[in-house]
TORPA-4810 file (N, C-alpha, C, O; in nm, 3 decimals):
<nodes>
NODE_1_-3.134_-3.755_-8.949_-3.256_-3.676_-8.953_-3.217_-3.529_-8.969_-3.136_-3.478_-8.891_X
NODE_2_-3.274_-3.463_-9.068_-3.248_-3.321_-9.089_-3.345_-3.238_-9.007_-3.465_-3.264_-9.007_X
NODE_3_-3.293_-3.141_-8.939_-3.379_-3.051_-8.863_-3.389_-2.919_-8.937_-3.292_-2.870_-8.994_X
NODE_4_-3.507_-2.862_-8.934_-3.527_-2.730_-8.996_-3.465_-2.625_-8.904_-3.478_-2.631_-8.782_X
NODE_5_-3.397_-2.529_-8.963_-3.340_-2.421_-8.885_-3.450_-2.328_-8.838_-3.549_-2.309_-8.908_X
NODE_6_-3.435_-2.269_-8.718_-3.538_-2.175_-8.672_-3.536_-2.051_-8.762_-3.431_-2.015_-8.816_X
NODE_7_-3.651_-1.985_-8.778_-3.657_-1.869_-8.867_-3.577_-1.749_-8.815_-3.546_-1.658_-8.892_X
NODE_8_-3.543_-1.747_-8.686_-3.469_-1.637_-8.628_-3.342_-1.690_-8.563_-3.336_-1.807_-8.525_X
NODE_9_-3.242_-1.606_-8.551_-3.123_-1.650_-8.477_-3.162_-1.679_-8.332_-3.254_-1.617_-8.278_X
NODE_10_-3.094_-1.771_-8.271_-3.124_-1.802_-8.132_-3.077_-1.689_-8.044_-2.982_-1.618_-8.078_X
NODE_11_-3.143_-1.671_-7.930_-3.109_-1.564_-7.836_-2.978_-1.595_-7.767_-2.958_-1.705_-7.716_X
NODE_12_-2.890_-1.498_-7.767_-2.763_-1.512_-7.698_-2.749_-1.393_-7.604_-2.757_-1.279_-7.648_X
NODE_13_-2.730_-1.419_-7.476_-2.717_-1.312_-7.379_-2.575_-1.258_-7.384_-2.480_-1.325_-7.343_X
NODE_14_-2.561_-1.137_-7.434_-2.430_-1.073_-7.442_-2.435_-0.942_-7.366_-2.541_-0.879_-7.358_X
NODE_15_-2.322_-0.900_-7.310_-2.323_-0.773_-7.238_-2.348_-0.659_-7.337_-2.291_-0.657_-7.446_X
NODE_16_-2.430_-0.567_-7.298_-2.461_-0.455_-7.385_-2.454_-0.324_-7.310_-2.401_-0.318_-7.199_X
NODE_17_-2.506_-0.222_-7.371_-2.499_-0.090_-7.308_-2.596_-0.072_-7.192_-2.590_0.028_-7.121_X
NODE_18_-2.685_-0.169_-7.170_-2.783_-0.154_-7.063_-2.829_-0.291_-7.014_-2.810_-0.393_-7.081_X
NODE_19_-2.889_-0.290_-6.897_-2.948_-0.411_-6.842_-3.094_-0.420_-6.885_-3.156_-0.317_-6.912_X
NODE_20_-3.149_-0.541_-6.893_-3.291_-0.553_-6.932_-3.385_-0.474_-6.841_-3.488_-0.425_-6.887_X
NODE_21_-3.350_-0.461_-6.713_-3.435_-0.386_-6.620_-3.442_-0.238_-6.658_-3.542_-0.172_-6.633_X
NODE_22_-3.335_-0.186_-6.719_-3.333_-0.045_-6.761_-3.437_-0.015_-6.867_-3.485_0.098_-6.877_X
NODE_23_-3.472_-0.116_-6.947_-3.568_-0.094_-7.055_-3.710_-0.073_-7.005_-3.796_-0.030_-7.082_X
NODE_24_-3.737_-0.103_-6.879_-3.871_-0.077_-6.824_-3.896_0.073_-6.821_-4.002_0.120_-6.863_X
NODE_25_-3.798_0.150_-6.771_-3.812_0.295_-6.768_-3.778_0.358_-6.902_-3.834_0.462_-6.938_X
NODE_26_-3.689_0.298_-6.974_-3.649_0.349_-7.105_-3.508_0.404_-7.103_-3.459_0.451_-7.000_X
NODE_27_-3.444_0.397_-7.217_-3.307_0.444_-7.234_-3.304_0.531_-7.358_-3.373_0.503_-7.456_X
NODE_28_-3.223_0.637_-7.354_-3.208_0.725_-7.470_-3.069_0.707_-7.527_-2.969_0.713_-7.456_X
NODE_29_-3.064_0.685_-7.659_-2.938_0.672_-7.731_-2.928_0.786_-7.831_-3.027_0.825_-7.893_X
NODE_30_-2.809_0.841_-7.848_-2.785_0.940_-7.952_-2.770_0.866_-8.085_-2.707_0.760_-8.091_X
NODE_31_-2.829_0.921_-8.191_-2.825_0.855_-8.322_-2.833_0.960_-8.432_-2.859_1.077_-8.407_X
NODE_32_-2.810_0.915_-8.553_-2.826_1.000_-8.671_-2.942_0.946_-8.752_-2.942_0.830_-8.792_X
NODE_33_-3.042_1.032_-8.776_-3.159_0.994_-8.854_-3.123_1.003_-9.001_-3.086_1.109_-9.050_X
NODE_34_-3.134_0.892_-9.072_-3.096_0.887_-9.213_-3.214_0.906_-9.307_-3.193_0.932_-9.425_X
NODE_35_-3.335_0.893_-9.258_-3.453_0.906_-9.342_-3.555_0.801_-9.304_-3.541_0.734_-9.201_X
NODE_36_-3.657_0.786_-9.386_-3.760_0.687_-9.356_-3.795_0.610_-9.481_-3.762_0.651_-9.593_X
NODE_37_-3.860_0.499_-9.462_-3.907_0.418_-9.573_-4.042_0.359_-9.533_-4.065_0.331_-9.416_X
NODE_38_-4.129_0.341_-9.629_-4.262_0.286_-9.602_-4.267_0.141_-9.649_-4.222_0.108_-9.758_X
NODE_39_-4.323_0.056_-9.563_-4.338_-0.086_-9.595_-4.484_-0.125_-9.579_-4.550_-0.080_-9.486_X
NODE_40_-4.533_-0.208_-9.667_-4.668_-0.260_-9.652_-4.666_-0.369_-9.544_-4.572_-0.446_-9.534_X
NODE_41_-4.773_-0.372_-9.465_-4.776_-0.468_-9.356_-4.919_-0.515_-9.330_-5.016_-0.444_-9.354_X
NODE_42_-4.927_-0.637_-9.279_-5.055_-0.688_-9.233_-5.091_-0.616_-9.104_-5.007_-0.551_-9.043_X
NODE_43_-5.216_-0.629_-9.063_-5.257_-0.563_-8.939_-5.180_-0.618_-8.819_-5.133_-0.541_-8.735_X
NODE_44_-5.167_-0.747_-8.810_-5.089_-0.809_-8.702_-4.990_-0.907_-8.767_-5.020_-1.026_-8.779_X
NODE_45_-4.874_-0.858_-8.808_-4.779_-0.945_-8.876_-4.717_-1.048_-8.781_-4.705_-1.025_-8.661_X
NODE_46_-4.678_-1.159_-8.836_-4.610_-1.263_-8.759_-4.466_-1.218_-8.731_-4.419_-1.120_-8.788_X
NODE_47_-4.399_-1.289_-8.645_-4.259_-1.257_-8.614_-4.171_-1.268_-8.738_-4.082_-1.185_-8.760_X
NODE_48_-4.196_-1.369_-8.819_-4.114_-1.385_-8.940_-4.142_-1.271_-9.039_-4.050_-1.226_-9.107_X
NODE_49_-4.267_-1.225_-9.047_-4.299_-1.112_-9.136_-4.232_-0.985_-9.086_-4.182_-0.907_-9.167_X
NODE_50_-4.230_-0.963_-8.956_-4.162_-0.845_-8.900_-4.012_-0.851_-8.926_-3.950_-0.749_-8.954_X
NODE_51_-3.955_-0.969_-8.917_-3.812_-0.984_-8.944_-3.783_-0.952_-9.091_-3.684_-0.885_-9.122_X
NODE_52_-3.867_-1.000_-9.180_-3.850_-0.970_-9.322_-3.863_-0.820_-9.348_-3.790_-0.764_-9.429_X
NODE_53_-3.958_-0.755_-9.279_-3.975_-0.610_-9.293_-3.850_-0.536_-9.246_-3.806_-0.442_-9.311_X
NODE_54_-3.794_-0.579_-9.134_-3.674_-0.514_-9.083_-3.558_-0.532_-9.181_-3.482_-0.438_-9.204_X
NODE_55_-3.545_-0.650_-9.237_-3.438_-0.674_-9.335_-3.458_-0.590_-9.460_-3.361_-0.537_-9.515_X
NODE_56_-3.581_-0.577_-9.506_-3.611_-0.495_-9.623_-3.580_-0.347_-9.593_-3.521_-0.278_-9.677_X
NODE_57_-3.619_-0.301_-9.476_-3.591_-0.161_-9.439_-3.441_-0.136_-9.434_-3.394_-0.033_-9.482_X
NODE_58_-3.365_-0.228_-9.376_-3.220_-0.210_-9.368_-3.156_-0.212_-9.506_-3.063_-0.136_-9.532_X
NODE_59_-3.205_-0.296_-9.596_-3.148_-0.297_-9.731_-3.178_-0.166_-9.801_-3.095_-0.117_-9.878_X
NODE_60_-3.295_-0.108_-9.778_-3.329_0.022_-9.838_-3.240_0.133_-9.781_-3.194_0.220_-9.855_X
NODE_61_-3.216_0.129_-9.650_-3.131_0.231_-9.588_-2.988_0.219_-9.642_-2.925_0.320_-9.673_X
NODE_62_-2.939_0.098_-9.653_-2.803_0.079_-9.708_-2.794_0.130_-9.851_-2.695_0.191_-9.889_X
NODE_63_-2.897_0.104_-9.930_-2.898_0.152_-10.069_-2.900_0.304_-10.071_-2.832_0.365_-10.154_X
NODE_64_-2.978_0.366_-9.983_-2.984_0.512_-9.977_-2.850_0.570_-9.934_-2.808_0.675_-9.984_X
NODE_65_-2.781_0.503_-9.842_-2.649_0.549_-9.798_-2.550_0.544_-9.914_-2.470_0.636_-9.931_X
NODE_66_-2.554_0.438_-9.993_-2.463_0.426_-10.108_-2.492_0.536_-10.209_-2.400_0.596_-10.263_X
NODE_67_-2.621_0.564_-10.234_-2.658_0.670_-10.327_-2.608_0.805_-10.276_-2.558_0.886_-10.354_X
NODE_68_-2.623_0.829_-10.147_-2.578_0.956_-10.089_-2.427_0.972_-10.104_-2.378_1.081_-10.133_X
NODE_69_-2.353_0.863_-10.084_-2.207_0.867_-10.101_-2.170_0.902_-10.244_-2.081_0.983_-10.268_X
NODE_70_-2.240_0.839_-10.340_-2.212_0.867_-10.481_-2.248_1.010_-10.518_-2.180_1.071_-10.600_X
NODE_71_-2.354_1.063_-10.458_-2.394_1.202_-10.487_-2.292_1.301_-10.433_-2.269_1.405_-10.493_X
NODE_72_-2.230_1.268_-10.320_-2.129_1.357_-10.262_-2.011_1.375_-10.357_-1.948_1.481_-10.359_X
NODE_73_-1.982_1.272_-10.435_-1.871_1.279_-10.529_-1.902_1.375_-10.644_-1.811_1.432_-10.704_X
NODE_74_-2.030_1.392_-10.676_-2.070_1.480_-10.785_-2.087_1.622_-10.729_-2.165_1.641_-10.635_X
NODE_75_-2.018_1.721_-10.784_-2.019_1.855_-10.725_-2.154_1.927_-10.731_-2.183_2.006_-10.642_X
NODE_76_-2.237_1.902_-10.832_-2.361_1.976_-10.844_-2.484_1.899_-10.797_-2.596_1.939_-10.827_X
NODE_77_-2.467_1.792_-10.725_-2.582_1.717_-10.677_-2.610_1.750_-10.531_-2.520_1.787_-10.455_X
NODE_78_-2.737_1.736_-10.493_-2.776_1.761_-10.354_-2.771_1.632_-10.276_-2.818_1.528_-10.324_X
NODE_79_-2.716_1.636_-10.157_-2.714_1.518_-10.072_-2.833_1.523_-9.977_-2.870_1.631_-9.932_X
NODE_80_-2.893_1.409_-9.946_-3.005_1.410_-9.853_-2.959_1.453_-9.715_-2.849_1.421_-9.672_X
NODE_81_-3.045_1.528_-9.646_-3.006_1.578_-9.514_-3.025_1.470_-9.409_-3.115_1.386_-9.418_X
NODE_82_-2.940_1.474_-9.311_-2.952_1.386_-9.195_-2.970_1.475_-9.073_-2.941_1.595_-9.079_X
NODE_83_-3.016_1.419_-8.965_-3.038_1.496_-8.844_-2.992_1.417_-8.723_-3.007_1.294_-8.719_X
NODE_84_-2.937_1.486_-8.626_-2.902_1.423_-8.499_-3.031_1.406_-8.420_-3.107_1.501_-8.402_X
NODE_85_-3.056_1.285_-8.373_-3.178_1.255_-8.298_-3.144_1.175_-8.173_-3.034_1.123_-8.159_X
NODE_86_-3.241_1.167_-8.083_-3.232_1.077_-7.969_-3.329_0.963_-7.994_-3.443_0.985_-8.033_X
NODE_87_-3.283_0.842_-7.971_-3.365_0.723_-7.989_-3.403_0.673_-7.850_-3.318_0.623_-7.776_X
NODE_88_-3.532_0.686_-7.815_-3.582_0.640_-7.687_-3.635_0.499_-7.703_-3.719_0.473_-7.789_X
NODE_89_-3.584_0.407_-7.621_-3.627_0.268_-7.629_-3.670_0.218_-7.492_-3.599_0.239_-7.393_X
NODE_90_-3.785_0.153_-7.486_-3.832_0.091_-7.362_-3.906_-0.037_-7.400_-3.917_-0.071_-7.518_X
NODE_91_-3.956_-0.106_-7.299_-4.033_-0.228_-7.327_-4.168_-0.194_-7.387_-4.234_-0.281_-7.444_X
NODE_92_-4.212_-0.069_-7.376_-4.342_-0.028_-7.426_-4.337_0.036_-7.564_-4.430_0.020_-7.643_X
NODE_93_-4.228_0.109_-7.595_-4.226_0.184_-7.721_-4.086_0.220_-7.764_-3.990_0.212_-7.687_X
NODE_94_-4.077_0.261_-7.889_-3.955_0.318_-7.945_-3.995_0.451_-8.005_-4.090_0.458_-8.083_X
NODE_95_-3.922_0.557_-7.970_-3.953_0.690_-8.023_-3.825_0.751_-8.080_-3.716_0.733_-8.025_X
NODE_96_-3.842_0.823_-8.189_-3.732_0.900_-8.245_-3.761_1.045_-8.208_-3.861_1.103_-8.251_X
NODE_97_-3.672_1.105_-8.127_-3.690_1.241_-8.079_-3.590_1.334_-8.145_-3.473_1.299_-8.159_X
NODE_98_-3.636_1.452_-8.185_-3.546_1.552_-8.240_-3.453_1.595_-8.127_-3.501_1.641_-8.023_X
NODE_99_-3.324_1.583_-8.145_-3.229_1.610_-8.038_-3.231_1.757_-7.996_-3.197_1.788_-7.881_X
NODE_100_-3.270_1.849_-8.086_-3.271_1.990_-8.054_-3.396_2.031_-7.976_-3.387_2.106_-7.879_X
NODE_101_-3.512_1.983_-8.019_-3.638_2.030_-7.961_-3.705_1.929_-7.868_-3.792_1.967_-7.790_X
NODE_102_-3.666_1.802_-7.874_-3.728_1.695_-7.798_-3.877_1.688_-7.830_-3.947_1.603_-7.775_X
</nodes>
């Protein structure tokens, strides 16, 4: 009997930078903001639709990173600017904060 694979990877509890209880209050991570991308979405997307959106966004970011690398090689081209940011994550929200001004 063939079983269908689940649409998402199964959850694996691995040690990370924080405990799940820490996410109630929120944790701030230092990050580099690479830019943004717009995706079309339903009002209440399913989990599989959100996963597809995340994969699409990551493929766009990777493509933008490759383009930026290629532009750096060309002396007269402008490279897109990046910014140091703080990424606030909690069980309620995710915020991207400007590291300089908050």
